[in-house]
C-alpha positions, 0 to 999 in steps of 0.5 A: 267328232251329247246329240248333234243338233245339226243332223238334218243338214250336211256338217262336214264338209259344208256345202261346196261353194263356187271358187273365185273366178278371174275375169271369166264370166259365169266360171265355176269350180272344176270338178275332181279329176280336172286337168289342172296345175297347182302352181300359184296363179295358174288356171286349171281348165276343163272345157269351159270351166276355169278356176284359180288354184291356190298354192297355199290353200288352208285345211278349212278351204279344202274341206269346204271345197273352196280350193283344189289340190291334186294330192290330198294325201300328200298335203295332209300328211305333210301338214300333220308332220308339222303338228305332231304332239309328243306320244302319249299313247300308241298311235299310227305313224305318218308313214303307215297313214300314208300306206293305209290310204294308198292301199285302198285307192282302188274300186274295192277299197275298205278304208274307214275313219272315225272323226271327232267333230266338235261343232260350234253350236251342237257340241261334240259327236262322232262320224263313222265313214266307210269307203264303198267305192274308189271315190266315196264313203257312207257316213253315219253320225254317232252322238255318243261315239262307238259303244265300248261297254259289252255290259252297258245298261244302254247296249244301243247307240244311235247312228244317223246317216248323213251325206255320202262323202269323198274318200279323201275326206277321210284324211281331214283333221282341221278346224274353222269358225264355221264347222268347228274341230275335226280330229281323227279318233281312229282309222284303219280298214274294215270287215264285213262279217256273216250275219248269224242264223238261228238253228231254225234257219232264220236270219237273226242278229241274236249274238248267241247263234252258233251258225252263220250264213253268208248271203253275200258270197265268199268271193266278194270283196269287203266293199261289195259285202258292205254294199250288200249288207247295207241293202239288207239293213243288217251290217256286221262290221269289224273295225280293224283300227289303231285305237279300237281293240283287236277284234272290235266288232259292231252290229248295225240294224236299220229298223223296218220303219226307217227303211224309206226316206224321212218326211220332207216335213222336217225341213219346214220352217218352225219357230226358232229357239235358242240354240242352247235350249234346242240342243239340250232338248235333242240331247235329252231325247237322244239319251232316252232313245239309246235305251232301246232293246235288241228286239229289232223293233223301233222304240217310240222313244226314237220317234219323239226325238225327231222334233227336238233334232229339227229344232236344234238344227233350225237353231244352228242353221243360218236362216239364209243358207240353202244346201245345193239342190243337187246335193240334197237330191243325191245325198252326196257331196260334189265328187262322191257318188251315192251308188250304194243308196244312202238316204239322209237322216235314217236312224240306225241302231248300233251295238257291240256284237259281243260274240263276234268280238270275242265275249262269252257269258259268265256268272261267277255265282248264283248271286251275281248277274250274268255278265259278258267277258272277253279278250278286251277292257271295256272303254268309254268315249270321253269327249273333246277334252280327253280324246286325242288324234290317233294320228297327231295326238292333238285334242280338239282345242290343239286343232283349233289353236294350230288353225288360229281359231279363237273364241269358239264355243260351245263351252262346258261340253261334258264327257260323253261316256255312259254305262 
């Protein structure tokens, strides 16, 4: 979709590469929106840029930006129809998958996806992507997936900003040796809810508050509200998906210490360590970091994860691979625009907004600790061996097999859930 070791670099999709030219010097890939045709052997031309468009590109080539297609939705939808597994649980139909995406193809679209990403070195993590414009979506890497237990002893999870993606990346379910497997864990539309206001008129993330404030304005679209909430560093986000419980709402908070860019020193080459060791250290540090309180103060524990994360990324990143300078500068992949101001590698805290999710405090007796009870049962995100695509019903290994990928690691990826 176990803390990802490659979060200091883009992991999905990988950096775009130039497409193959056909006898034209200095030709480069045509950008999104070029006047090109998809017939085999035809050349798409825009100004002086020439590219060969493959009539039958692979999923991996499209994800990597090495092949162009005119209609991402139809390409993926038709492919998914050929790889459906027998239904084991309720899931999104291909027709509704199409309708969901088409419904949000406008400047105020509010499409979201949660991807399960099983990386060849860093292991399994999850990516939350939220559309904020017609073409672009912000992306957060969630080492343990979305929180599902309102009474968890670790109420906070870490969510790390990655690159701004193209909205069509929300459609991807594919696999390759380079990036591992990517499956759609859930997808749907989001709502940005008002941030609670204490009775003393101070904005707060305390879910026991009864009064709410609407700093973004009732007339704004959901994508505009997301933009404003993102700038305020406090997002109360309801995810209306097909797998998540009805009314599921999370609170995302960017601590003030993380409001600016991370030091560039994280990219300085260090002595490389074995990938297995680096990833293990990063996981241990990340698990400790998720014990932070709801106070809004960034724990020093998260600070101590940075060195481990950097080492793990160095272990998983080829030494001769350099990300495109424009992507690093803009923090957006080609075709996407970072108008929302996303900063690579900022660490947010995410927790279930228990009140907005419909939970209330309850105590059965004086001897029993007070607990949150509500309209849905707690859930755990259990990793690549148990979690299936909400669209195709496939496991990660099924996605790999369908794409002909063999000999993939890492082995022994344990379940991710914790309480």
